[in-house]
Structures are given as structure tokens and as C-alpha cells.
C-alpha positions as a LaTeX table, in Angstrom:
\begin{tabular}{lrrr}
\hline
Residue & $x$ (\AA) & $y$ (\AA) & $z$ (\AA) \\
\hline
Met1 & 217.81 & 23.75 & 91.77 \\
Tyr2 & 221.29 & 25.06 & 89.88 \\
Asn3 & 221.41 & 21.80 & 88.81 \\
Asp4 & 218.48 & 21.15 & 87.19 \\
Ile5 & 218.48 & 24.71 & 85.64 \\
Val6 & 221.52 & 23.63 & 83.86 \\
Asn7 & 220.43 & 20.12 & 82.92 \\
Lys8 & 217.08 & 22.28 & 81.05 \\
Leu9 & 219.23 & 24.75 & 79.08 \\
Trp10 & 221.60 & 22.09 & 78.34 \\
Asn11 & 218.97 & 19.55 & 76.81 \\
Pro12 & 218.44 & 20.39 & 72.64 \\
His13 & 214.55 & 20.17 & 73.92 \\
Gly14 & 214.95 & 22.64 & 76.55 \\
Asp15 & 213.54 & 25.41 & 73.87 \\
Gln16 & 210.19 & 24.05 & 74.55 \\
Tyr17 & 210.34 & 26.26 & 78.10 \\
Tyr18 & 210.57 & 29.47 & 76.72 \\
Asp19 & 209.94 & 29.96 & 72.74 \\
Glu20 & 206.39 & 28.77 & 71.56 \\
Asn21 & 207.76 & 28.34 & 67.70 \\
Phe22 & 210.04 & 25.13 & 69.22 \\
Ile23 & 209.33 & 21.73 & 67.64 \\
Asn24 & 211.84 & 19.63 & 68.67 \\
Gly25 & 215.71 & 19.13 & 69.00 \\
Arg26 & 218.22 & 16.54 & 68.93 \\
Ile27 & 221.80 & 15.90 & 69.64 \\
Thr28 & 223.65 & 15.17 & 66.57 \\
His29 & 226.94 & 14.18 & 67.12 \\
Ile30 & 229.07 & 14.08 & 70.66 \\
Tyr31 & 232.65 & 14.80 & 70.99 \\
Asn32 & 232.99 & 14.93 & 74.93 \\
Pro33 & 229.81 & 15.47 & 77.63 \\
Asn34 & 230.56 & 18.87 & 77.26 \\
Leu35 & 231.25 & 19.63 & 73.41 \\
Ile36 & 228.39 & 18.68 & 71.01 \\
Ile37 & 226.32 & 19.37 & 67.70 \\
Ile38 & 222.71 & 19.47 & 67.96 \\
Gln39 & 220.17 & 20.65 & 65.93 \\
Gln40 & 216.97 & 22.18 & 66.95 \\
Arg41 & 213.40 & 22.42 & 64.53 \\
Tyr42 & 211.12 & 25.75 & 65.10 \\
Arg43 & 207.79 & 27.06 & 63.19 \\
Asn44 & 208.74 & 29.16 & 61.00 \\
Pro45 & 205.70 & 32.20 & 61.64 \\
Thr46 & 206.75 & 33.54 & 57.90 \\
Gln47 & 206.74 & 30.82 & 56.21 \\
Ser48 & 205.10 & 27.50 & 56.04 \\
Ser49 & 208.13 & 25.21 & 56.34 \\
Pro50 & 209.77 & 24.54 & 59.66 \\
Lys51 & 213.56 & 26.39 & 59.88 \\
Tyr52 & 216.43 & 24.40 & 61.57 \\
Pro53 & 219.71 & 25.49 & 62.65 \\
Tyr54 & 223.04 & 22.79 & 63.54 \\
Ala55 & 224.93 & 24.53 & 65.99 \\
Leu56 & 228.18 & 23.32 & 67.95 \\
Ala57 & 227.28 & 24.08 & 71.92 \\
Thr58 & 229.89 & 23.79 & 74.50 \\
Lys59 & 229.44 & 23.81 & 78.36 \\
Val60 & 232.12 & 25.02 & 80.77 \\
Glu61 & 231.74 & 24.91 & 84.43 \\
Ile62 & 233.80 & 27.65 & 85.99 \\
Ser63 & 232.63 & 27.49 & 89.45 \\
Lys64 & 230.57 & 25.48 & 92.06 \\
Asp65 & 227.61 & 27.74 & 91.01 \\
Thr66 & 228.62 & 29.51 & 87.72 \\
Thr67 & 228.37 & 27.38 & 84.26 \\
Ile68 & 228.82 & 28.69 & 80.97 \\
Met69 & 226.94 & 27.94 & 78.16 \\
Val70 & 227.51 & 28.92 & 74.37 \\
Cys71 & 226.46 & 27.46 & 71.13 \\
Gly72 & 226.70 & 28.88 & 67.52 \\
Ser73 & 226.92 & 27.88 & 63.99 \\
Thr74 & 229.56 & 26.42 & 61.88 \\
Asn75 & 230.11 & 24.67 & 58.37 \\
Ile76 & 227.81 & 21.79 & 58.68 \\
Asn77 & 227.64 & 19.64 & 55.45 \\
Asp78 & 223.75 & 18.53 & 55.84 \\
His79 & 223.03 & 17.65 & 52.71 \\
Asn80 & 220.71 & 20.40 & 51.54 \\
Asn81 & 221.34 & 20.98 & 48.13 \\
Ala82 & 219.08 & 24.92 & 48.86 \\
Asn83 & 221.71 & 26.20 & 50.86 \\
Gln84 & 225.21 & 25.05 & 50.39 \\
Lys85 & 226.70 & 28.69 & 51.10 \\
Thr86 & 230.35 & 28.39 & 53.07 \\
Tyr87 & 229.02 & 29.66 & 56.66 \\
Ile88 & 232.38 & 32.56 & 57.95 \\
Asn89 & 231.93 & 32.20 & 61.73 \\
Thr90 & 233.15 & 36.05 & 62.62 \\
Ile91 & 233.56 & 35.09 & 66.18 \\
Ser92 & 235.43 & 31.56 & 66.21 \\
Glu93 & 238.33 & 30.72 & 63.98 \\
Phe94 & 238.40 & 27.34 & 66.05 \\
Ser95 & 234.48 & 26.84 & 64.20 \\
Asn96 & 235.39 & 27.84 & 60.88 \\
Ser97 & 238.51 & 25.09 & 60.91 \\
Leu98 & 235.82 & 22.38 & 61.55 \\
Lys99 & 234.71 & 20.13 & 58.30 \\
Ile100 & 231.78 & 18.52 & 59.73 \\
Asp101 & 229.33 & 16.39 & 57.11 \\
Ile102 & 226.20 & 14.88 & 58.81 \\
Asp103 & 223.65 & 12.68 & 57.18 \\
Ser104 & 220.21 & 14.58 & 57.95 \\
Glu105 & 217.31 & 13.43 & 57.94 \\
Glu106 & 215.07 & 13.06 & 54.48 \\
Asp107 & 213.10 & 16.45 & 55.18 \\
Ile108 & 216.24 & 18.36 & 55.23 \\
Lys109 & 217.62 & 16.44 & 52.20 \\
Lys110 & 214.42 & 16.72 & 50.15 \\
Glu111 & 214.78 & 20.94 & 51.36 \\
Lys112 & 211.22 & 20.33 & 53.10 \\
Leu113 & 213.24 & 23.22 & 55.88 \\
Glu114 & 214.50 & 26.11 & 55.94 \\
Lys115 & 218.34 & 26.14 & 57.16 \\
Tyr116 & 219.45 & 29.32 & 58.77 \\
Ile117 & 222.41 & 30.58 & 61.11 \\
Leu118 & 222.66 & 30.85 & 64.73 \\
Thr119 & 224.33 & 33.17 & 66.14 \\
Tyr120 & 226.34 & 33.12 & 69.45 \\
Leu121 & 223.42 & 32.34 & 71.98 \\
Asp122 & 225.44 & 32.57 & 75.47 \\
Leu123 & 222.73 & 30.42 & 78.25 \\
\hline
\end{tabular}
């Protein structure tokens, strides 16, 4: 039961279980099984175009029944020219040191989605 919950939360589609605006998710890069970059898409209730974040996510099992998962935005060049701001993460200096380039889908490159910054999420 515990492992099922951890796996559901670690899955990039996991938000579908508790967020009605969730559309889909995917892993865009795997550094190791416990350090990944994810992209998720959500309906934007205030605008017609969907929105999306990229996030660096990590998972650490600290005991048999305790796992910590944290994810947050970092500077990612996703070739969306509408949003070229440099994001400074005020919590993690490590994530600020990363220079990540992702070959995004065409709808992102053509600015059909709104990019947003994901503040840290403790799962």
C-alpha cells in the first residue's frame, strides 16, 4: 500500500488523482531514477490556453516508511520565446546552477501554452 502511494505521487500523471485541471504529464529527462525533470500540463481556468511548468524533482527514501519528494522550477530553456525570463530559485542554489535545454513540443515553441513557475511542492 505504501509503495503504491509513493509510485502514484512520483508518476508525472499523478496529479490526475486530485487536480481536475490536470491534462497530462511526462518525464523529459532522467538523471537517475530519483532525480528527474517533469513537464505537466493543466487547463487554465482563467484563460483559453493551457499552462505548463517544468520542474526538477527528487525522491529520497529516508526510512522503510518515509519518503521525501520535492519538486520545483529551475531555469529551463524550452524554446518558448514568449517567456525568456531568467528564473532565480530563492530556495535552492543548486537548481540555479543548472543550465537545462529541452527540445519542447511544437505547441510550446509556438507559444500556444502559458509557462508558469512551480514553487516547491512537498509531497
